[in-house]
C-alpha positions in Angstrom: -3.3 -9.4 -6.4 -6.2 -7.7 -8.0 -6.6 -4.4 -9.7 -9.2 -3.1 -12.2 -9.4 0.0 -14.4 -11.7 2.7 -13.1 -13.1 6.0 -14.5 -14.3 7.4 -11.2 -13.3 7.6 -7.6 -16.8 7.1 -6.0 -17.3 4.3 -3.7 -13.6 3.6 -3.3 -11.1 4.5 -0.7 -7.9 3.7 -2.5 -7.0 4.6 -6.0 -3.9 3.6 -7.9 -2.0 5.5 -10.5 -0.6 2.9 -13.0 1.8 5.4 -14.5 3.6 6.2 -11.2 2.7 2.9 -9.4 1.4 5.1 -6.5 -1.7 4.6 -4.3 -3.9 7.4 -3.0 -6.2 7.5 0.0 -9.3 9.3 -1.3 -10.4 10.1 2.3 -7.3 12.3 2.6 -7.0 13.5 -1.0 -5.3 16.8 -1.6 -5.0 19.0 -4.7 -1.5 17.8 -5.1 -2.8 14.2 -5.7 -4.2 15.3 -9.0 -6.9 12.5 -8.9 -8.9 14.1 -11.7 -5.9 14.1 -14.0 -5.1 10.5 -13.2 -8.6 9.4 -14.1 -8.7 11.6 -17.2 -5.5 10.0 -18.5 -6.9 6.5 -17.9 -4.1 5.7 -15.3 -6.6 5.0 -12.5 -7.1 1.5 -11.0 -9.1 0.3 -8.0 -8.1 -2.7 -5.8 -10.0 -5.8 -4.7 -10.3 -5.7 -1.8 -10.3 -1.9 -1.5 -7.5 -1.8 1.1 -4.1 -0.2 1.5 -2.6 -3.6 2.1 -3.9 -4.9 -1.3 -2.4 -1.8 -3.0 1.0 -2.6 -1.4 0.7 -6.2 -2.4 0.1 -5.1 -6.0 3.4 -3.1 -5.8 2.1 0.4 -5.3 4.0 3.0 -3.2 2.3 5.5 -1.0 1.4 9.0 -2.3 3.5 11.5 -0.4 0.6 13.9 0.0 -2.4 11.8 1.1 -0.7 8.8 2.8 2.9 9.8 3.4 5.8 7.4 3.9 6.6 7.2 0.2 9.7 5.1 -0.4 10.7 7.0 -3.5 
C-alpha cells in the first residue's frame, strides 16, 4: 500500500483526502468534491500505482459525487 502527499492534482487520476479517507476520480471531478480545499488544507495524497484499486487497498472509500458507491 503506497500513498504520498501531494500539493497538486496534475498528472494524477485519483486523489485521496486523508481527513475523510475518501478517494476522488479527477476525470469526473465536480464542484462538490472540493479538491482545491483538500489540497490547500494539506489533506491530499496520491497513490502508487495511480489506480482506484490501490486507493481501495489503502482503505479509502469512494467519493459520492465523482465515483459513487460510497459505503458511508
